[in-house]
C-alpha positions in Angstrom: -3.3 12.5 -11.5 -2.7 11.9 -7.8 -6.9 13.2 -7.1 -7.4 10.5 -9.7 -5.8 7.7 -7.6 -7.6 8.8 -4.5 -10.6 8.7 -6.4 -10.1 5.6 -7.7 -9.0 4.3 -4.2 -12.4 5.3 -2.9 -15.0 4.1 -5.2 -12.4 0.7 -4.2 -13.5 1.5 -0.8 -16.8 2.1 -1.8 -17.2 -1.2 -3.4 -16.0 -3.1 -0.5 -18.3 -1.5 2.2 -21.4 -2.3 0.1 -20.4 -5.7 -0.5 -20.0 -6.0 3.2 -23.2 -4.6 4.0 -25.3 -6.9 1.3 -23.3 -9.9 3.4 -25.2 -8.6 6.6 -28.0 -11.7 5.8 -25.7 -14.1 4.9 -23.5 -13.5 8.0 -26.6 -13.0 10.8 -28.9 -16.3 9.2 -24.6 -18.7 9.5 -23.1 -17.1 12.0 -23.4 -17.5 15.9 -23.8 -14.3 18.4 -20.4 -12.6 19.0 -19.8 -12.9 15.5 -22.8 -11.1 14.1 -21.8 -8.7 16.3 -18.1 -8.2 15.1 -19.4 -8.6 11.5 -21.5 -5.5 12.7 -19.4 -3.2 13.9 -16.6 -3.9 11.2 -19.4 -3.3 8.3 -20.4 0.2 10.8 -17.1 1.4 11.0 -16.2 0.6 7.4 -18.9 2.8 5.8 -18.2 5.1 8.3 -14.6 5.6 7.1 -15.3 5.5 3.6 -18.0 8.2 4.6 -15.4 10.3 6.2 -12.6 9.8 3.8 -14.8 10.7 1.1 -16.3 13.8 2.8 -12.2 15.2 3.2 -11.3 14.4 -0.8 -14.6 16.6 -1.1 -13.4 19.5 1.1 -9.4 18.7 -0.4 -11.4 19.1 -4.0 -13.0 22.2 -3.2 -9.5 23.9 -2.1 -8.2 23.2 -4.7 -10.5 24.5 -7.5 -11.0 28.0 -5.1 -7.0 27.9 -4.9 -6.5 27.8 -8.9 -9.4 30.1 -9.1 -7.6 32.2 -7.0 -3.9 32.2 -8.5 
């Protein structure tokens, strides 16, 4: 059950990251320069963070699967 909760959280974070990426053209055309840069940094950090969390989750699942098979 715990892994399902983590997986659901990852999906929610990916949805937020994709939505933020989809808003980049709007922000780029309606915001001044400093806010554009801040938005791009926010999107880049969000995508990087979610990617790292996904990678960690996959490694945890593989480790748990190998531990179950070994026992």
